[in-house]
All heavy atoms as an XYZ file, in Angstrom:
941
protein
N       2.112    -18.839      7.743
C       1.721    -17.651      8.491
C       1.950    -16.395      7.665
O       2.883    -16.331      6.870
C       2.621    -17.681      9.714
C       3.797    -18.519      9.331
C       3.293    -19.495      8.297
N       1.098    -15.421      7.866
C       1.234    -14.162      7.135
C       2.368    -13.344      7.726
O       2.495    -13.213      8.942
C      -0.059    -13.357      7.207
C       0.072    -12.078      6.430
C      -1.257    -11.490      6.025
O      -2.122    -12.239      5.590
O      -1.389    -10.268      6.155
N       3.180    -12.786      6.845
C       4.301    -11.957      7.268
C       3.896    -10.503      7.126
O       3.415    -10.080      6.083
C       5.545    -12.237      6.402
C       6.663    -11.279      6.750
C       6.000    -13.670      6.589
N       4.067     -9.741      8.165
C       3.737     -8.324      8.148
C       4.955     -7.529      8.583
O       5.633     -7.889      9.536
C       2.563     -8.024      9.103
O       1.449     -8.838      8.729
C       2.168     -6.577      9.052
N       5.222     -6.459      7.873
C       6.328     -5.572      8.191
C       5.740     -4.190      8.445
O       5.139     -3.593      7.549
C       7.307     -5.522      7.011
C       8.424     -4.497      7.070
C       9.396     -4.854      8.196
C       9.146     -4.457      5.736
N       5.855     -3.713      9.675
C       5.313     -2.399     10.002
C       6.271     -1.326      9.522
O       7.452     -1.366      9.808
C       5.121     -2.224     11.510
C       4.152     -3.190     12.086
C       4.424     -4.161     12.994
C       2.768     -3.309     11.796
N       3.297     -4.873     13.283
C       2.263     -4.363     12.561
C       1.890     -2.629     10.966
C       0.925     -4.755     12.520
C       0.564     -3.023     10.920
C       0.100     -4.063     11.689
N       5.732     -0.367      8.803
C       6.531      0.754      8.363
C       6.341      1.924      9.314
O       7.236      2.690      9.555
C       6.115      1.156      6.946
O       6.772      2.313      6.563
N       5.137      2.053      9.833
C       4.838      3.156     10.733
C       3.721      2.744     11.664
O       2.800      2.044     11.270
C       4.399      4.390      9.934
O       3.933      5.395     10.802
N       3.788      3.161     12.887
C       2.679      2.927     13.811
C       2.182      4.250     14.361
O       1.500      4.287     15.357
C       3.115      2.006     14.948
O       4.150      2.612     15.676
N       2.494      5.334     13.667
C       2.118      6.627     14.197
C       1.509      7.588     13.193
O       1.713      8.790     13.302
N       0.765      7.067     12.186
C       0.101      7.990     11.260
C      -0.951      8.778     12.016
O      -1.721      8.230     12.798
C      -0.567      7.220     10.114
C       0.345      6.432      9.182
C      -0.486      5.755      8.099
C       1.386      7.326      8.556
N      -0.975     10.056     11.783
C      -1.928     10.916     12.472
C      -3.103     11.223     11.549
O      -2.909     11.570     10.383
C      -1.257     12.223     12.892
C      -0.049     12.076     13.808
C       0.607     13.433     14.030
C      -0.467     11.454     15.128
N      -4.338     11.103     12.046
C      -5.485     11.453     11.221
C      -5.339     12.881     10.696
O      -4.851     13.763     11.391
C      -6.668     11.343     12.173
C      -6.206     10.417     13.236
C      -4.724     10.675     13.372
N      -5.721     13.081      9.476
C      -5.691     14.369      8.783
C      -4.286     14.852      8.469
O      -4.115     15.937      7.935
C      -6.496     15.421      9.551
C      -7.944     15.007      9.725
C      -8.802     16.092     10.313
O      -8.518     17.282     10.100
O      -9.777     15.740     10.983
N      -3.267     14.075      8.796
C      -1.901     14.459      8.460
C      -1.485     13.871      7.122
O      -1.915     12.792      6.735
N      -0.661     14.600      6.383
C      -0.104     14.077      5.141
C       1.120     13.234      5.475
O       1.727     13.391      6.536
C       0.301     15.229      4.210
C      -0.901     16.012      3.695
O      -2.026     15.480      3.733
O      -0.713     17.155      3.244
N       1.481     12.312      4.568
C       2.662     11.492      4.798
C       3.255     11.055      3.470
O       2.621     11.114      2.426
C       2.342     10.265      5.672
C       1.367      9.288      5.071
C       1.766      8.353      4.123
C       0.043      9.283      5.476
C       0.874      7.440      3.585
C      -0.863      8.374      4.939
C      -0.444      7.452      3.994
N       4.503     10.598      3.540
C       5.187      9.960      2.416
C       6.008      8.819      2.997
O       6.804      9.020      3.905
C       6.110     10.935      1.693
C       6.820     10.280      0.495
C       7.886     11.165     -0.116
C       7.273     12.271     -0.920
N       8.283     13.056     -1.674
N       5.767      7.612      2.466
C       6.505      6.435      2.900
C       7.245      5.890      1.687
O       6.643      5.697      0.632
C       5.565      5.385      3.516
C       4.957      5.959      4.793
C       6.304      4.077      3.785
C       3.911      5.122      5.441
N       8.546      5.676      1.842
C       9.368      5.148      0.757
C      10.022      3.864      1.239
O      10.489      3.786      2.377
C      10.436      6.156      0.360
C       9.838      7.442     -0.192
C      10.888      8.504     -0.412
O      11.622      8.855      0.503
N      10.939      9.023     -1.632
N      10.032      2.866      0.342
C      10.639      1.587      0.700
C      11.232      0.944     -0.547
O      10.707      1.103     -1.645
C       9.595      0.658      1.304
N      12.328      0.242     -0.352
C      12.885     -0.597     -1.415
C      12.543     -2.030     -1.025
O      12.913     -2.492      0.056
C      14.384     -0.431     -1.526
C      14.976     -1.433     -2.542
C      16.280     -0.982     -3.015
N      16.008     -0.115     -4.160
C      16.833      0.035     -5.176
N      17.984     -0.589     -5.179
N      16.529      0.820     -6.172
N      11.815     -2.713     -1.907
C      11.323     -4.051     -1.633
C      11.669     -4.979     -2.786
O      11.977     -4.535     -3.888
C       9.794     -4.042     -1.463
C       9.211     -3.141     -0.381
C       7.708     -3.031     -0.538
C       9.562     -3.688      0.985
N      11.548     -6.269     -2.525
C      11.658     -7.289     -3.559
C      10.806     -8.454     -3.093
O      10.787     -8.780     -1.903
C      13.112     -7.720     -3.735
O      13.222     -8.668     -4.762
N      10.085     -9.077     -4.030
C       9.272    -10.232     -3.682
C       9.716    -11.444     -4.497
O      10.287    -11.300     -5.578
C       7.766     -9.959     -3.861
C       7.441     -9.514     -5.285
C       7.286     -8.938     -2.844
C       5.952     -9.309     -5.551
N       9.444    -12.624     -3.959
C       9.979    -13.854     -4.530
C       9.215    -14.375     -5.740
O       9.768    -15.082     -6.568
C      10.017    -14.942     -3.460
O       8.710    -15.172     -2.964
N       7.943    -14.051     -5.856
C       7.089    -14.582     -6.926
C       6.381    -13.430     -7.622
O       6.495    -12.280     -7.207
C       6.043    -15.540     -6.339
C       6.600    -16.655     -5.481
C       7.377    -17.691     -6.270
O       7.055    -17.899     -7.461
O       8.317    -18.281     -5.713
N       5.621    -13.745     -8.660
C       4.785    -12.724     -9.282
C       3.844    -12.153     -8.230
O       3.480    -12.848     -7.271
C       3.979    -13.320    -10.441
C       4.813    -13.473    -11.687
O       5.603    -12.602    -12.038
N       4.653    -14.596    -12.369
N       3.414    -10.904     -8.394
C       2.495    -10.310     -7.421
C       1.242    -11.179     -7.245
O       0.660    -11.633     -8.221
C       2.147     -8.966     -8.045
C       3.323     -8.633     -8.902
C       3.782     -9.962     -9.452
N       0.877    -11.411     -5.997
C      -0.287    -12.234     -5.682
C      -1.216    -11.484     -4.737
O      -0.846    -10.469     -4.144
C       0.136    -13.546     -4.992
O       0.817    -13.219     -3.775
C       1.031    -14.388     -5.868
N      -2.432    -12.026     -4.612
C      -3.377    -11.473     -3.650
C      -2.769    -11.546     -2.252
O      -1.989    -12.450     -1.956
C      -4.679    -12.254     -3.704
N      -3.110    -10.605     -1.447
C      -2.675    -10.525     -0.048
C      -1.208    -10.155      0.099
O      -0.657    -10.213      1.190
C      -2.976    -11.809      0.712
N      -0.542     -9.759     -0.985
C       0.791     -9.182     -0.838
C       0.686     -7.736     -1.308
O       0.146     -7.463     -2.369
C       1.841     -9.954     -1.639
O       1.634     -9.829     -3.026
N       1.133     -6.834     -0.479
C       1.024     -5.421     -0.805
C       1.192     -4.579      0.441
O       1.916     -4.958      1.364
N       0.476     -3.457      0.483
C       0.544     -2.617      1.675
C      -0.856     -2.303      2.158
O      -1.830     -2.460      1.437
C       1.353     -1.334      1.426
C       0.726     -0.345      0.493
C      -0.163      0.613      0.962
C       1.039     -0.350     -0.853
C      -0.727      1.539      0.104
C       0.479      0.565     -1.722
C      -0.407      1.516     -1.240
N      -0.937     -1.864      3.397
C      -2.234     -1.533      3.972
C      -2.081     -0.467      5.040
O      -0.996     -0.196      5.534
C      -2.911     -2.780      4.541
C      -2.227     -3.378      5.728
C      -2.674     -3.123      7.013
C      -1.124     -4.207      5.565
C      -2.038     -3.673      8.106
C      -0.488     -4.765      6.644
C      -0.957     -4.496      7.917
O      -0.326     -5.029      8.999
N      -3.205      0.137      5.364
C      -3.267      1.118      6.440
C      -4.644      1.051      7.082
O      -5.598      0.583      6.488
C      -2.960      2.532      5.925
C      -3.826      2.970      4.777
C      -5.045      3.582      4.991
C      -3.397      2.767      3.471
C      -5.839      3.973      3.926
C      -4.173      3.168      2.401
C      -5.411      3.767      2.635
N      -4.722      1.545      8.309
C      -5.973      1.522      9.058
C      -6.829      2.743      8.737
O      -6.314      3.780      8.317
C      -5.680      1.515     10.560
C      -5.199      0.185     11.047
N      -5.811     -0.500     12.051
C      -4.171     -0.600     10.660
C      -5.192     -1.638     12.277
N      -4.171     -1.710     11.439
N      -8.130      2.619      8.994
C      -9.039      3.759      8.847
C      -8.791      4.760      9.976
O      -7.944      4.541     10.839
C     -10.497      3.298      8.815
C     -10.984      2.719     10.151
O     -10.189      2.608     11.110
O     -12.173      2.369     10.231
N      -9.545      5.854      9.968
C      -9.276      6.916     10.943
C      -9.537      6.504     12.377
O      -9.039      7.136     13.310
C     -10.061      8.180     10.595
C     -11.555      8.077     10.748
C     -12.253      9.352     10.299
O     -11.585     10.388     10.149
O     -13.464      9.295     10.098
N     -10.287      5.425     12.596
C     -10.532      4.952     13.956
C      -9.546      3.858     14.358
O      -9.541      3.417     15.498
C     -11.968      4.426     14.076
C     -12.991      5.439     13.678
N     -13.257      6.569     14.413
C     -13.780      5.513     12.589
C     -14.177      7.291     13.811
N     -14.508      6.675     12.697
N      -8.731      3.410     13.393
C      -7.765      2.357     13.669
C      -8.384      0.982     13.790
O      -7.776      0.068     14.332
N      -9.613      0.796     13.259
C     -10.329     -0.456     13.437
C     -10.368     -1.336     12.192
O     -10.399     -2.553     12.288
C     -11.772     -0.163     13.879
C     -11.907      0.639     15.175
C     -13.365      0.988     15.429
C     -11.321     -0.139     16.339
N     -10.413     -0.730     11.007
C     -10.524     -1.502      9.778
C      -9.345     -1.203      8.874
O      -8.786     -0.114      8.905
C     -11.831     -1.169      9.066
C     -13.057     -1.548      9.880
C     -14.330     -1.278      9.112
O     -14.323     -1.205      7.898
N     -15.427     -1.147      9.825
N      -9.001     -2.190      8.039
C      -7.826     -2.047      7.181
C      -8.228     -1.815      5.731
O      -9.266     -2.283      5.271
C      -6.957     -3.304      7.298
C      -6.398     -3.443      8.701
C      -5.722     -4.770      8.947
O      -5.932     -5.718      8.184
O      -4.964     -4.849      9.933
N      -7.385     -1.081      5.022
C      -7.534     -0.795      3.604
C      -6.322     -1.373      2.900
O      -5.196     -1.184      3.350
C      -7.569      0.723      3.379
C      -8.718      1.361      4.121
O      -9.831      1.349      3.648
N      -8.446      1.898      5.304
N      -6.537     -2.087      1.788
C      -5.465     -2.828      1.130
C      -5.225     -2.363     -0.298
O      -6.177     -2.155     -1.059
C      -5.808     -4.323      1.080
C      -5.972     -4.948      2.431
C      -7.229     -5.131      2.983
C      -4.861     -5.357      3.159
C      -7.373     -5.710      4.232
C      -5.002     -5.936      4.408
C      -6.266     -6.108      4.936
O      -6.401     -6.674      6.169
N      -3.968     -2.246     -0.656
C      -3.514     -2.102     -2.040
C      -2.597     -3.300     -2.273
O      -1.478     -3.331     -1.766
C      -2.724     -0.808     -2.240
C      -3.584      0.422     -2.293
C      -4.032      1.018     -1.134
C      -3.938      0.972     -3.511
C      -4.816      2.155     -1.181
C      -4.725      2.116     -3.569
C      -5.166      2.703     -2.403
N      -3.092     -4.293     -2.999
C      -2.301     -5.496     -3.229
C      -1.428     -5.327     -4.467
O      -1.816     -4.671     -5.440
C      -3.211     -6.718     -3.387
C      -3.874     -7.111     -2.074
O      -3.357     -6.725     -1.004
O      -4.902     -7.813     -2.121
N      -0.271     -5.955     -4.447
C       0.660     -5.864     -5.580
C       0.067     -6.448     -6.860
O       0.522     -6.144     -7.952
C       1.983     -6.563     -5.260
C       2.798     -5.893     -4.180
C       3.578     -6.647     -3.325
C       2.806     -4.513     -4.019
C       4.351     -6.045     -2.334
C       3.569     -3.901     -3.037
C       4.336     -4.671     -2.193
N      -0.968     -7.304     -6.754
C      -1.592     -7.887     -7.945
C      -2.630     -6.974     -8.592
O      -3.239     -7.329     -9.588
C      -2.213     -9.253     -7.633
C      -3.450     -9.164     -6.753
O      -3.743     -8.085     -6.204
O      -4.135    -10.198     -6.611
N      -2.848     -5.781     -8.037
C      -3.749     -4.804     -8.644
C      -5.065     -4.601     -7.921
O      -5.840     -3.724     -8.291
N      -5.337     -5.353     -6.894
C      -6.601     -5.200     -6.167
C      -6.504     -4.054     -5.163
O      -5.454     -3.787     -4.607
C      -6.961     -6.498     -5.458
C      -7.317     -7.619     -6.410
C      -7.716     -8.864     -5.647
C      -8.033    -10.008     -6.572
N      -6.878    -10.559     -7.254
N      -7.660     -3.407     -4.964
C      -7.788     -2.330     -3.981
C      -9.093     -2.578     -3.234
O     -10.129     -2.780     -3.864
C      -7.881     -0.947     -4.664
C      -8.066      0.153     -3.642
C      -6.683     -0.682     -5.534
N      -9.050     -2.581     -1.906
C     -10.294     -2.737     -1.160
C     -10.137     -2.187      0.247
O      -9.063     -2.213      0.830
C     -10.774     -4.192     -1.139
C      -9.699     -5.190     -0.824
N      -9.512     -5.712      0.418
C      -8.744     -5.757     -1.597
C      -8.503     -6.562      0.399
N      -8.015     -6.594     -0.814
N     -11.225     -1.659      0.751
C     -11.233     -1.128      2.106
C     -12.300     -0.072      2.285
O     -12.705      0.590      1.332
N     -12.760      0.104      3.508
C     -13.859      1.027      3.794
C     -13.505      2.504      3.647
O     -14.395      3.332      3.506
C     -14.218      0.701      5.242
C     -12.942      0.173      5.830
C     -12.278     -0.579      4.711
N     -12.232      2.844      3.654
C     -11.829      4.254      3.557
C     -11.678      4.742      2.125
O     -11.437      5.917      1.902
C     -10.495      4.467      4.278
O     -10.596      4.127      5.632
N     -11.789      3.838      1.138
C     -11.468      4.167     -0.246
C     -12.723      4.369     -1.080
O     -13.626      3.533     -1.076
C     -10.630      3.042     -0.856
C      -9.384      2.670     -0.058
C      -8.755      1.408     -0.614
C      -8.398      3.811     -0.048
N     -12.778      5.485     -1.795
C     -13.906      5.729     -2.686
C     -13.773      4.878     -3.942
O     -12.675      4.453     -4.312
C     -13.970      7.210     -3.058
C     -14.382      8.083     -1.898
C     -14.753      9.493     -2.325
O     -14.845      9.767     -3.538
O     -14.964     10.307     -1.423
N     -14.888      4.636     -4.621
C     -14.863      3.901     -5.884
C     -14.008      4.658     -6.886
O     -13.888      5.873     -6.834
C     -16.272      3.737     -6.431
C     -17.095      2.743     -5.650
C     -18.435      2.507     -6.311
O     -18.971      3.364     -6.983
N     -18.976      1.320     -6.099
N     -13.406      3.913     -7.806
C     -12.552      4.518     -8.820
C     -11.076      4.491     -8.475
O     -10.258      5.023     -9.207
N     -10.732      3.841     -7.364
C      -9.316      3.716     -7.000
C      -8.583      2.933     -8.079
O      -9.118      1.989     -8.644
C      -9.172      2.995     -5.659
O      -9.805      3.725     -4.637
N      -7.333      3.335     -8.358
C      -6.535      2.683     -9.399
C      -5.287      2.078     -8.787
O      -4.651      2.677     -7.932
C      -6.141      3.684    -10.476
C      -7.328      4.234    -11.225
C      -6.893      5.243    -12.259
C      -8.119      5.834    -12.917
N      -7.790      6.964    -13.743
N      -4.942      0.878     -9.269
C      -3.755      0.182     -8.795
C      -3.174     -0.599     -9.972
O      -3.767     -1.571    -10.417
C      -4.119     -0.756     -7.644
C      -2.940     -1.554     -7.139
O      -1.848     -1.506     -7.694
N      -3.153     -2.295     -6.073
N      -2.024     -0.168    -10.458
C      -1.369     -0.819    -11.589
C       0.010     -1.367    -11.200
O       0.878     -1.539    -12.038
C      -1.248      0.163    -12.753
C      -2.623      0.659    -13.208
S      -2.593      2.264    -14.005
C      -2.215      3.363    -12.668
N       0.195     -1.616     -9.904
C       1.497     -2.088     -9.439
C       1.890     -3.413    -10.078
O       3.067     -3.678    -10.293
C       1.511     -2.218     -7.910
C       1.493     -0.891     -7.191
S       1.751     -1.052     -5.408
C       0.197     -1.739     -4.882
N       0.892     -4.269    -10.401
C       1.205     -5.593    -10.942
C       1.989     -5.539    -12.247
O       2.757     -6.437    -12.548
C      -0.063     -6.428    -11.118
C      -1.060     -5.793    -12.063
O      -1.087     -4.583    -12.221
N      -1.895     -6.606    -12.671
N       1.835     -4.471    -13.025
C       2.575     -4.377    -14.287
C       3.991     -3.827    -14.097
O       4.796     -3.859    -15.027
C       1.810     -3.502    -15.280
O       1.731     -2.178    -14.806
N       4.306     -3.354    -12.892
C       5.601     -2.721    -12.635
C       6.489     -3.505    -11.672
O       7.646     -3.147    -11.468
C       5.382     -1.311    -12.086
C       4.622     -0.357    -13.010
C       4.214      0.897    -12.260
C       5.454     -0.025    -14.226
N       5.944     -4.560    -11.064
C       6.684     -5.343    -10.071
C       6.955     -6.725    -10.637
O       6.047     -7.387    -11.140
C       5.884     -5.444     -8.753
C       5.717     -4.039     -8.152
C       6.571     -6.383     -7.778
C       4.805     -3.999     -6.944
N       8.219     -7.150    -10.561
C       8.632     -8.440    -11.111
C       9.367     -9.242    -10.046
O      10.086     -8.677     -9.212
C       9.521     -8.222    -12.337
C       8.883     -7.324    -13.347
N       7.851     -7.731    -14.149
C       9.113     -6.024    -13.646
C       7.480     -6.724    -14.920
N       8.219     -5.676    -14.627
N       9.230    -10.576    -10.073
C       9.870    -11.410     -9.049
C      11.387    -11.214     -8.998
O      12.038    -11.060    -10.036
C       9.559    -12.850     -9.486
C       8.506    -12.760    -10.526
C       8.530    -11.370    -11.073
N      11.891    -11.197     -7.797
C      13.335    -11.139     -7.530
C      14.017     -9.881     -8.053
O      15.240     -9.848     -8.154
C      14.037    -12.388     -8.083
C      13.494    -13.645     -7.470
O      13.455    -13.773     -6.263
N      13.041    -14.562     -8.304
N      13.246     -8.852     -8.403
C      13.819     -7.572     -8.847
C      13.454     -6.494     -7.830
O      12.271     -6.218     -7.631
C      13.278     -7.183    -10.218
C      13.748     -8.062    -11.345
C      13.236     -7.599    -12.700
O      12.810     -6.423    -12.829
O      13.248     -8.418    -13.626
N      14.429     -5.887     -7.193
C      14.119     -4.817     -6.250
C      13.351     -3.690     -6.935
O      13.581     -3.387     -8.102
C      15.489     -4.329     -5.785
C      16.421     -5.455     -6.087
C      15.861     -6.132     -7.301
N      12.425     -3.099     -6.189
C      11.675     -1.954     -6.696
C      11.518     -0.927     -5.580
O      11.497     -1.268     -4.401
C      10.311     -2.373     -7.268
C       9.382     -3.026     -6.270
C       8.440     -2.278     -5.572
C       9.452     -4.393     -6.049
C       7.588     -2.893     -4.670
C       8.596     -5.015     -5.149
C       7.661     -4.257     -4.452
N      11.459      0.322     -5.995
C      11.254      1.425     -5.055
C       9.773      1.766     -5.043
O       9.196      2.093     -6.088
C      12.073      2.644     -5.468
C      13.565      2.391     -5.352
O      13.979      1.788     -4.346
O      14.307      2.787     -6.270
N       9.174      1.683     -3.877
C       7.761      1.988     -3.701
C       7.635      3.282     -2.915
O       8.288      3.449     -1.884
C       7.063      0.854     -2.949
C       5.585      1.060     -2.637
C       4.758      1.015     -3.922
C       5.103      0.005     -1.658
N       6.814      4.174     -3.408
C       6.507      5.406     -2.684
C       4.997      5.520     -2.564
O       4.278      5.433     -3.560
C       7.047      6.624     -3.415
C       6.727      7.926     -2.704
C       7.253      9.137     -3.449
O       8.478      9.196     -3.682
O       6.431     10.003     -3.811
N       4.534      5.673     -1.335
C       3.114      5.858     -1.052
C       2.999      7.172     -0.300
O       3.641      7.360      0.730
C       2.550      4.709     -0.191
C       1.076      4.934      0.095
C       2.778      3.371     -0.868
N       2.185      8.079     -0.831
C       2.031      9.363     -0.153
C       0.562      9.720     -0.032
O      -0.275      9.255     -0.809
C       2.795     10.466     -0.893
O       2.264     10.638     -2.192
N       0.269     10.525      0.958
C      -1.071     11.069      1.151
C      -0.954     12.572      1.237
O      -0.154     13.100      2.010
C      -1.707     10.537      2.429
C      -3.066     11.174      2.706
C      -3.554     10.812      4.096
C      -4.765     11.609      4.479
N      -4.476     12.948      4.970
N      -1.714     13.248      0.405
C      -1.812     14.701      0.478
C      -3.294     15.039      0.438
O      -3.991     14.658     -0.508
C      -1.074     15.367     -0.673
C      -1.100     16.869     -0.555
C      -0.055     17.521     -1.404
C      -0.233     19.011     -1.241
N       0.947     19.689     -0.900
N      -3.738     15.720      1.492
C      -5.163     15.999      1.686
C      -5.920     14.676      1.691
O      -5.687     13.865      2.554
C      -5.678     16.991      0.649
C      -4.947     18.328      0.749
O      -4.690     18.821      1.833
N      -4.587     18.895     -0.389
N      -6.772     14.420      0.717
C      -7.550     13.176      0.731
C      -7.166     12.236     -0.413
O      -7.923     11.350     -0.783
C      -9.042     13.488      0.664
O      -9.346     14.135     -0.554
N      -5.954     12.391     -0.976
C      -5.517     11.572     -2.108
C      -4.297     10.728     -1.719
O      -3.307     11.246     -1.221
C      -5.156     12.445     -3.335
C      -6.333     13.329     -3.748
C      -4.673     11.579     -4.493
C      -7.528     12.589     -4.273
N      -4.410      9.418     -1.964
C      -3.270      8.503     -1.836
C      -2.664      8.352     -3.228
O      -3.390      8.095     -4.196
C      -3.714      7.114     -1.340
C      -4.247      7.179      0.081
C      -2.596      6.085     -1.470
C      -3.208      7.239      1.157
N      -1.360      8.515     -3.351
C      -0.655      8.336     -4.624
C       0.402      7.249     -4.452
O       1.078      7.189     -3.424
C       0.028      9.631     -5.060
O      -0.931     10.648     -5.251
N       0.544      6.413     -5.483
C       1.482      5.297     -5.448
C       2.420      5.407     -6.647
O       1.955      5.607     -7.779
C       0.748      3.947     -5.524
C      -0.310      3.852     -4.432
C       1.731      2.791     -5.438
C      -1.332      2.769     -4.690
N       3.716      5.258     -6.386
C       4.723      5.238     -7.459
C       5.605      4.013     -7.263
O       5.981      3.682     -6.144
C       5.588      6.500     -7.420
C       4.841      7.733     -7.843
C       4.062      8.447     -6.948
C       4.907      8.172     -9.163
C       3.362      9.566     -7.336
C       4.210      9.298     -9.566
C       3.438      9.999     -8.653
N       5.921      3.331     -8.363
C       6.867      2.225     -8.370
C       7.990      2.613     -9.314
O       7.761      2.919    -10.480
C       6.209      0.907     -8.832
C       7.254     -0.190     -8.993
C       5.123      0.473     -7.844
N       9.212      2.667     -8.777
C      10.386      3.081     -9.549
C      10.160      4.423    -10.251
O      10.560      4.614    -11.398
C      10.779      1.997    -10.554
C      11.231      0.734     -9.875
O      11.798      0.767     -8.791
N      10.963     -0.400    -10.491
N       9.481      5.326     -9.564
C       9.236      6.670    -10.091
C       8.101      6.768    -11.084
O       7.791      7.859    -11.553
N       7.425      5.660    -11.388
C       6.315      5.651    -12.344
C       5.002      5.593    -11.568
O       4.857      4.773    -10.646
C       6.419      4.424    -13.281
C       5.227      4.343    -14.211
C       7.718      4.463    -14.062
N       4.046      6.436    -11.933
C       2.757      6.419    -11.247
C       2.121      5.042    -11.387
O       1.996      4.501    -12.483
C       1.821      7.477    -11.799
C       0.535      7.552    -11.008
C      -0.386      8.674    -11.444
O      -0.090      9.358    -12.442
O      -1.412      8.858    -10.777
N       1.734      4.464    -10.254
C       1.203      3.103    -10.243
C      -0.180      3.016     -9.626
O      -0.733      1.934     -9.499
C       2.163      2.183     -9.493
N      -0.754      4.140     -9.230
C      -2.096      4.103     -8.678
C      -2.415      5.321     -7.850
O      -1.547      6.131     -7.527
N      -3.699      5.432     -7.523
C      -4.169      6.507     -6.669
C      -5.550      6.161     -6.135
O      -6.229      5.281     -6.653
C      -4.195      7.842     -7.416
C      -5.074      7.788     -8.641
O      -6.253      7.517     -8.549
N      -4.482      8.019     -9.808
N      -5.939      6.856     -5.102
C      -7.250      6.646     -4.497
C      -7.667      7.904     -3.762
O      -6.827      8.613     -3.206
C      -7.213      5.474     -3.533
N      -8.956      8.155     -3.777
C      -9.517      9.234     -2.969
C     -10.062      8.607     -1.693
O     -10.711      7.563     -1.728
C     -10.622      9.963     -3.724
C     -11.125     11.141     -2.951
C     -11.959     12.069     -3.776
C     -12.374     13.185     -2.828
N     -12.724     14.363     -3.439
N      -9.759      9.242     -0.576
C     -10.140      8.706      0.727
C     -11.457      9.287      1.219
O     -11.731     10.473      1.041
C      -9.052      9.015      1.752
C      -7.690      8.392      1.475
C      -6.643      8.999      2.402
C      -7.761      6.891      1.639
N     -12.241      8.442      1.885
C     -13.471      8.879      2.552
C     -13.162      9.375      3.963
O     -13.907     10.156      4.529
C     -14.459      7.723      2.660
C     -14.950      7.199      1.346
C     -15.895      6.027      1.611
C     -16.255      5.320      0.351
N     -17.122      4.161      0.621
N     -12.094      8.843      4.552
C     -11.651      9.284      5.882
C     -10.126      9.334      5.884
O      -9.499      9.214      4.841
C     -12.216      8.392      6.996
C     -11.730      6.950      6.935
O     -10.701      6.672      6.291
O     -12.379      6.083      7.539
N      -9.533      9.510      7.024
C      -8.087      9.701      7.108
C      -7.414      8.486      7.735
O      -7.848      8.021      8.780
C      -7.770     10.941      7.945
C      -8.372     12.183      7.391
N      -7.863     12.830      6.292
C      -9.475     12.884      7.757
C      -8.614     13.880      6.014
N      -9.591     13.935      6.889
N      -6.331      7.984      7.105
C      -5.605      6.861      7.698
C      -5.024      7.242      9.055
O      -4.652      8.386      9.277
C      -4.466      6.593      6.715
C      -4.791      7.334      5.491
C      -5.728      8.432      5.866
N      -4.974      6.277      9.933
C      -4.342      6.530     11.228
C      -3.639      5.277     11.713
O      -3.873      4.186     11.228
C      -5.378      6.980     12.261
O      -6.286      5.948     12.538
N      -2.786      5.479     12.655
C      -2.041      4.443     13.348
C      -1.103      3.697     12.426
O      -0.042      4.184     12.120
C      -2.981      3.502     14.096
C      -3.776      4.218     15.146
C      -4.528      3.260     15.998
N      -5.323      4.019     16.951
C      -6.268      3.503     17.666
N      -6.546      2.223     17.571
N      -6.927      4.247     18.496
N      -1.481      2.520     11.955
C      -0.505      1.645     11.329
C      -0.542      1.644      9.809
O      -1.598      1.643      9.201
C      -0.688      0.227     11.833
C      -0.413      0.130     13.321
C      -0.692     -1.235     13.875
O      -1.570     -1.929     13.419
N       0.064     -1.607     14.891
N       0.649      1.638      9.234
C       0.861      1.418      7.807
C       1.850      0.273      7.734
O       2.851      0.268      8.438
C       1.466      2.665      7.150
C       1.765      2.490      5.692
C       0.903      2.989      4.735
C       2.900      1.812      5.274
C       1.176      2.831      3.381
C       3.183      1.637      3.928
C       2.317      2.155      2.980
N       1.570     -0.717      6.906
C       2.481     -1.849      6.852
C       2.457     -2.566      5.516
O       1.660     -2.244      4.627
N       3.342     -3.525      5.392
C       3.446     -4.359      4.204
C       3.098     -5.778      4.607
O       3.405     -6.210      5.718
C       4.875     -4.323      3.652
C       5.303     -2.955      3.225
C       6.039     -2.157      4.091
C       4.962     -2.448      1.990
C       6.429     -0.886      3.721
C       5.337     -1.173      1.610
C       6.079     -0.398      2.466
N       2.494     -6.521      3.695
C       2.204     -7.933      3.959
C       2.645     -8.765      2.766
O       2.520     -8.344      1.615
C       0.731     -8.145      4.274
C      -0.207     -7.688      3.205
C      -1.636     -7.661      3.692
N      -2.519     -7.543      2.538
C      -3.650     -8.146      2.395
N      -4.106     -8.915      3.353
N      -4.385     -8.001      1.318
N       3.189     -9.914      3.055
C       3.800    -10.745      2.022
C       2.809    -11.682      1.329
O       3.042    -12.105      0.214
C       4.943    -11.566      2.602
N       1.704    -12.027      1.995
C       0.793    -13.015      1.430
C       1.536    -14.312      1.216
O       2.259    -14.788      2.084
N       1.428    -14.882      0.014
C       2.141    -16.132     -0.289
C       3.536    -15.870     -0.821
O       4.272    -16.802     -1.156
C       1.333    -16.964     -1.273
C       0.032    -17.424     -0.669
C      -0.719    -18.343     -1.566
C      -1.983    -18.754     -0.851
N      -2.697    -19.814     -1.468
N       3.907    -14.617     -0.933
C       5.245    -14.246     -1.374
C       6.201    -14.213     -0.187
O       5.791    -14.322      0.955
C       5.223    -12.855     -2.017
C       5.111    -12.926     -3.511
O       5.980    -13.461     -4.162
N       4.034    -12.377     -4.054
N       7.446    -14.010     -0.492
C       8.473    -13.770      0.520
C       9.148    -12.454      0.186
O       9.472    -12.210     -0.979
C       9.537    -14.896      0.483
O       8.879    -16.147      0.732
C      10.600    -14.671      1.539
N       9.293    -11.590      1.171
C      10.076    -10.377      0.961
C      11.544    -10.773      0.963
O      12.002    -11.494      1.832
C       9.832     -9.340      2.063
C       8.494     -8.668      1.970
C       7.592     -8.739      3.019
C       8.133     -7.936      0.845
C       6.370     -8.107      2.955
C       6.913     -7.307      0.761
C       6.021     -7.383      1.822
N      12.288    -10.284     -0.025
C      13.708    -10.626     -0.134
C      14.572     -9.466      0.309
O      14.218     -8.344      0.256
C      14.049    -10.999     -1.590
C      13.191    -12.110     -2.179
C      13.518    -12.292     -3.650
C      13.437    -13.407     -1.430
């Protein structure tokens, strides 16, 4: 079964946010492990996977995700995801790990998913 950890269930459309978490995963970054948030209607999800994939209807082309080079199995890492205006920025251990320009505004839920990994 997929493991999901909700970080927030109250993102407001057009509002800026910063989410910080200390995480650790059991294996190398894999597909379906990472974080996600809903579109402005709360109907569709946008994914940033720890293995470097980015996909979702709210994200413009050119999104960057380099988390896979900064995350290692069984090593805690500090993840920071922030939104300012229409830009999502990602940092792992204080190092820039990705960004994306949004077509709409995230709302409602932001969460983490383990995929085939285990959060430690």
